[in-house]
N, C-alpha and C positions, 0 to 999 in steps of 0.2 A: 372693297374686296370683290373680285370677279367671281362669277359662278362657274363651277366645274361642270363640264358637259361630257357625258359618257359617249365614247365612240367605239366602234368595232375595231378589232385589231388591224384589219386591212383597209380601213376607211381611207379613201383618197388614192389608193394604189391598185385596187381591183374593183370591178371586173376588167379582164383583158381578153381580147380576141385577136389572135394572130394566126394567119393561115386558117387551118381547119380545126384549131384547138381553142378552147375557152377555159379560162381560169376565173372562178367565181367564189367569193367568200360565202360560206353558208353558216347558218345558225343551227346548231345541233341541239339546243335546249340545255337542260341541266347536264353537267358532266360530273360523274362521281367515280373516283378510283375505288376499286373493291379488292382488298388484299386479305384473303382468307387466313384466319388464325391457324397455327400449326395443327394439323390433323382435322381441320374443319372444312376443307375444300368441297367435299361432297355435300355436307350440310348447307354450306353457303350457296352452292349451285342449286340445291333443292329449294331453298328459301327464295333465291332470285327467280327461279322458274315459277314458283307459286305466286309471287308478287307481281312479276312483270312478263310472264309467258316465255321466258328464255333461260336456259341454263348458262352457267359460266362457259365461255368458249374454250376449246382446246387450243394448244399452242398454234400460233399463226392463223387463227380462224376467227370468225365473228359468229354471233348468234343474233336472232331477232331480225328486224327490218328497219327501213327508214322510219324515223320518229321514235323508235325504241330499239336500240342496238347495243349489244355488249361486244366490245372489241378487245381481243387479247392485247395486253399492253406490256408484256414482259413476264418473266418467271413469277408465278404465283400472283399475278395481278391482271385485272381487267378494268376497262373503262366503260361505264354505263353512260350512254348518250341518249338524251331525250327526257325521260321522266325523272323526277326526284326519287332517289332510291328509297324503297320501303324500309322503315326502321327495323323490321323483322330480320333483315339481312345482317344488321349490326351485331346480332347475337353470335354470328359465326365469322365475321370479317371486319376489318378496320375499313371504315368508309371516310373518304376525304373529298370535300367539295373541290372540284377542279374547274368550275365553270368559267372563271376569268383567266385561267392560266394558259389556254390554248387558242391558237388561230386555226380555223377549219376552212379548207378550200377544196372545191371539187375541180378536177382537171378532166375535161372531156373533149372528145372529138376523135376522128379517125387516126390522127397522129399522136394521140396522148401517150401511147407506149413509147414512141420515139423520143418525145420530149423528156419523159422520165428516164429513159436509157442514158441520157446525157448527165443526169443528176444522181442517180441511185445505183449503188453497186450490187443490185439484186436483179435477177431475171424476172421481169414483170410481164413477160409475154403470156398471152392467155393460155397457151398450152401447158404452162407450169404454174401460173399464178391465176387461179380461177376466181370467179365471183365469190365473195365472202372470205377470200384469203387476205391476210394482213401481215405486215412486217414492221418491226421496229428497226429502223435503219438510218443510215446517213442520207441526207439530201444535200448534195454537194459537200458542205463542211459543217452542217448542223444536224442535230439529232431530230428525228421525227418518226411519224407513223404513216404508212401508205396502205390503203385498203382498196381492193378492187370492188367497185359497186356494180359494174356491168361490163359489157363487151368493150366499150370505149370510154369508161368512166372510173375515176379514182377519187377517193377521199384522202386528203393530205392533212395531217395535223403536225404543227410545230409549236414550240413555246411562243406565247404571245409576243414576247420581246423580239422574236425573230421573224415576225410577219412581213415587215418591209423587205427584209433580206430574201425571204421566200418569194415574194412577188418579183423582186429584181432578178433572182436566179431563174424563175419560171419564164419571165419575159425574154431573157437572153437565150434560153434553150428553145423557146417557141420561135423566136426569130431565126435561129440557126436551122431549125427543122423546116420552117417555111421557106427559107432561102434555097433549100435543096430542090423544092418542087418547082 
């Protein structure tokens, strides 16, 4: 019997550099969904801040920073990326390990907004989608999350099973944008 070898979701398909845009798979550490129990959102936020230095994010926002970030992940839900969630938060919220469920990619470069404009039905221009803003949205035909990390940088999360599709769609959009220049 052969041995199973663990691979990252985007192994063999990323990184990509086309034109002035780069798509690189990133390791976010431990991923935990946090869903506060009814009436416990404030207590869960306080517990998260006491344990990890960041409260639960407001809708379409993030808290924390690289290495320990909470990402709004839908109504009454956040995704803690980085540290293992402190068990004290579990008194106020359902915690679910999502570490192997998501593919994480950074898209960066001067034309990153233009690339995403071909895939995402959300205005991601910096005038309306500032650093720390996040959206659960469609990326072409799949569900995902897009977070602005900086002036020319985005974090994209899709289900692990869609990693190769994401890489394919990013490549096509990157090629189309590069061909304009």
